[in-house]
N, C-alpha and C positions, 0 to 999 in steps of 0.2 A: 848112451844114448843121446844122441844128438836133438835138440830141442828146434822144432819148426815153428816160426812164427806164427801165430793163428790172430785175425782180428775175430774178436766176439760175436760181430756182426753177422759172421761168417761160420758159424757153429755148425748150422747145416749142411755145408759144403766140405767140412773137415774130415769126413769120414767117422764120425762117431755117433752117427744117427739124428734123427729128428729130436726136436724139444718136446719135452712131454705134456700131454694137456695139463692144462690147471685145474686140481680137484681140491682148491681150499678154500675155505673163508677169507674175507678182506683182512680181518681181523687177526688170523693166524692160519696155520696147516693143522689138519688133524691126521692121526695115523689110519687112515681107512687101509683096509686089506688091499683096495686098488691103487693108495699111495706107495703103499709098501712093497707091491709087488712093480710098480714102475721103477722105482727106487733099486730095486735089487738087479732088474734088468738093464738098468743104466749103468750102475756099479761094473757088473759084468761086463758089459760093452766097451767098459771103459778102462778096463785094466790093461790094455795095450798103448793106451793114449797117452801123449804128451802131457806134461802139466798145463801147456798153453791150451791144448785142445779141450781139457777136462776144466779149466777155467771159463773157456769160451763157451762149452754149453752149459755151464753154472750160470753163469750171466745171462746167457739167452734164456735161461728156464726161469729164473727167479727174479732176476733185477725189475723193478728198484729195490726188492726186498731182500738182499744179497748183501752181506755185510762182511767183515773179517777183523777178528783181533788178533793184536799182534804185539810181541813182547822184545821186538826188532832184532831176533836172533837171525842165522846165518839163513834157515829157511823160508823165514817170514821175510826176510830181505828179497829173495829172490820171487816171492811170489806178488810183492809189491812192485819189483820192475818189470814183472811179466805184465802186472796189470796196469801200470803206467804206458806200457809200449804197446798193449792193445787198445788204449784208452776207454777202459772199461770202467763206468760210472762207479765204482764200489764204494761206500764208505769205509773207512779203516779207522778202527779206534784201539787205544793202549789202554791196558785196566793198571792205573797209575796207584798203586797200593799206598804210596806215602815210604815206600821202604826201596825204592827201585835206585840201584847204581847212579851218580850223575851222569856217566859214559852213558847208559841206557838212555836217560831222559833225551840227552844231547844230539843222540840218533833221531828225535822227532825234527829238529832242525835240518838236518842233512836230508831227509827226506823230503822236506818240503823245498830245500834248495836245489837238490838234484831232480825230483820228478813235480814239483809244484803241486803235491797232495798234502793236506792239512790232517794230520791224523789227530784227531780227537783225543782229549786224557779222559778218561772215566774213572770217579774217585767214591771213595766209601762217603756215606754221609757225615761219618767221624774222622776227623783228622787223627793223626798219628798222636799227639798230646792228649787229645781227650779220649782217646781210644784207649790209652794205656793207663791213663788216668782212672777211666772207668772198671779198668779190671786189675788194678794192683801191680802195672807193670807190664814188661813186653809179653805179648801172647804166645809171640812165636818160640820164647824161650822155653815153655811149660806143654805149650797144646799148638803145636804148628799145623795140625789139621783146623782146629777153629778158624785161627789166624787166617788160612786161606780162605775158610768158608765164609767168615765174614770181609774181605778185604779184598777177594777176587771173585768168587763163585757170587756171590748176593750182588755186586756191582755188575758181574756179563749178564745176569738174569734179568737186571733193569735194561742194560744197553743193547742188549736184544729185543726188547718189546717191539711187536709190530712186524718183525724180520720174519721170514720163513726159511731162510738158509745162513748157512757160516762156512767160512773158507778156513781150515785149518790147516796148519805146517807142519804137523806131526809127519814123522817116518816109521815105517813098519819095524826097521831094525834098531829103534831105540830102545825098545823096554819090550817085554811079555805082553802086557795091556794093549800097546801100540802094533804090536804084530798082529793083532785082531780085526784093525779097523780097515771097513772097505773103502774103496774110493768114493762112494755116495752112500750113504745110510740115515736113517733115524736117529737123531741123538735124543734118545728118552729123557735124559737128565735135564734138557733144557727147552725140550718140545719142540726142536725143528729140524731142519736136515743138516746133515754135515756134509761137507765135501774137502777131501785131503787129497789134493793134485799131487803130492810128494808122498805120496804112501810107499810108493815104487822105487824111490830113487834112495841113494845111499850116501852116507857123508861126503864122500870123494864126489859125487856127482854135483853136490851142493856147491862145495866150495870150487869146483872145476869151474861152474855157472859163475860164480861170484869172481873168479880171476878172469873168465873170459868175456864177461860184460863189464866189468869194471864196480861192481855192485857195492856201494858203501857195506861197513860191518863194524860193530861194537869193538873200539880198540883192546878189549879187555880180553879177545879172544887170542890177542897176540900174546897176553900175558898168562897164558894158561886155564882160563876160565872156557870150559868147553862147551857147558850149558849155564846159563845167565838167569837168575831170577831176582829175585829181594837180595839186597846186600846181607843182611844179618845170618839168610840160609844157603847162602852161595862160598863157595871156595873154589880156588882153582885147584887141578887135579896133576897127577904126575902123568909124564908119559907112559902110555899103554894102560892107565884107566880107563874103567866104562865112561862114555862119555857125560854119565848123569851123575858120576859118583859124587861130584861137587856139591849136590842138592842134597841139603837136610840132611847134611851128616851129624851122626850121632842116633839119629832117629830111623825107626822103620817105615821109612816115608820114602817114596820117589816119584809122586805125581802132588801136583796142587789140588788135582780133582776136576780139572776143565778136560782132561783125556781119559781119565780112568774109567772103565765100565760099571764100577759100584754106584 
């Protein structure tokens, strides 16, 4: 599917429908029946839209209370490129758990150099050393769910305070949970609207966009890391393996919790 550049200020001209009426209080959105109905209608209308059109709609509807979290994965880098190309004023942040690969953190500098965007690092209250000391060692080795809750989900909860919507870089073909993701929907776990512009894209489309637009990407992808999370819980995979097979190897865990339905 060819992507057509769209300026976010032209969202009403992009064929994806008008902006929704604001039905929120200044401090946050409430999942009223009216809002949920509007989101469902918008999601259905945007099913055939390009990611740029979806982003244009989301920025037009929710900015300046629209944000994006990124781990600098290929999908996230595509969205950053699109937002920069659109000139959209969207704050972007990274959940810096303290366990990320150096190559991942270096992507922040590459984003700044290429797009002039300063990705803010959001960190847990405790450093890695203090966290491990408080729990008698690395929590990820025995209870990765708790480690993700403490060092990612809790941080995200604080990072999105005051926001009404956030952009997700998930694709439906990545996992069973993600296969159910709407283009636009209410994220009941975090209490705001979740927008997934790449939900209908495939891995091939993502990498074609990266090649076509010379989008920076994490060099670990060239070394067999198809999905990159925290260093202790991520490994390279063999050709033909599921792209998320390298995450939490040895545990019955496929999601950190940011995008699971539970």
